[in-house]
C-alpha positions, 0 to 999 in steps of 0.5 A: 500500500502506498504511503501518500503525502499531499502538497498543494498551493493554497494561492491557486484559485483551483486548489481550495480547501474543499477540493483538497478535502475531497482528494483526501476523502477519496484516498481514505475511502480506498483504504489509502489515507493521506498521511500528511498535508503540506501547503506550498509557501508554508516552509521548505519543499519536502526533501528526498531524505525527508520523503525517504525516511517517512517511507513515502511512495507517492507524493500528490501535488495539486498545483501549477506547472511552475510549482510542479517544476520546482518540486520535481527538480528538488526531488530528482533522484527520489525513488517514489513517484510524483502524482501531478494534479491540475491546480494551476493556469495551464497544467501542461504537465498534468495534460501530458500525463492524464489528458484533460481529466479533472482532479477527482477523476485522476485520483479515481484512476489511480485508486483503481490501479490505472496509474503507472510510473514513468519518467518524462522527457525534459529540456535542460539548460546550463544556467549560471549556477545550476542546470535549469530543467523544463518539464513542460516547455520554454517560451524564449523571447521578450517575455518578461511582461507575461509574468504580470499576466501570469500573476493576474491569472493566478490571483483571478485579478480580472481588472488588471488582466486585460490591460496587462495582457495588452501591454504584454502583447505589445512588448512581445511583438514590437521587440527584435525577436529571437532566432535559432543560431545559424539561421537568419530568420527571427520570430517574436517568440519561440516555444520549446517543448520536450520530445523523445530525444529532441527539443521540439520548436514552434515559432510564433507567427505575427503577420497581421492584427488578427494574428496579434489578437489570436495570440493575446486570446491564446494567452488569456485562455491559458495555452499560448500554443493555440495561437498561429505558429510554425513548426521548425525542425526538432533537434537533440540540441539547439542554440538561440539568440536575440539582439541583447546580451540576455535572452528572456525565458519563461521556463515552465511559466517562471521567468529566467534570463540566460546568456546568449547564445543559449543552448538547450538539450533534450533530457529525461527526468530521473524522477518518476511520475504517475501517468493515467493516460492509455499508452505504454510506459516510458520508464527508464 
């Protein structure tokens, strides 16, 4: 029987106390009660040694991609499995592991024995002090203004959201742009996604006001990938550049700066995740 801990982000609009209680009740009714509940921001993230010493075999995390990414990086090397539950704005990693299933449906699948352990593809970048790992994707380009939009979405601040989104669109698409090293063409932004042994690259396209509006709407709806884009050739490793000395990034939704040219390579997580989508396990 699994020893389960639950970690959640109380700042998220979708991770309220009522939902957390329902998750705990579902596991308890199945004879697998949650042994401990942890609030993000209430202290340090649980460490590998802490989880190991407590005999934890599954850590359920109800949060968004940014918090999940930080947690997964902190648990690199842990022998248990991370159950990602959608509790943020975009929930791209949850979608990859479970599809668009809501939280309690995912929990029900796990209780029914439909979950499996697997590692996931990642993107790695050698930062100034540490290796930066992306589990869902990286937006490269003049993206700093989107940090405000992200916070508005997280807080549910609709009053600020509209104007901040307009400002972000303007800042993004009036900037010089970003390109692949050794290629002359530049784009307003590039989106990098983890693939099996490759970095997948999508280029944002803005050729008319309609495209601009489409991208703004895509961001407001929580998935920038639905705006107009062009698929570029994937590669095991790519290098990006822009016109400045620093390249602005959103790594799993969190703002990061990188020196130029910035190199990104395909990787794979050491940590195992619980997946409930039909398909073969990709454990390694």
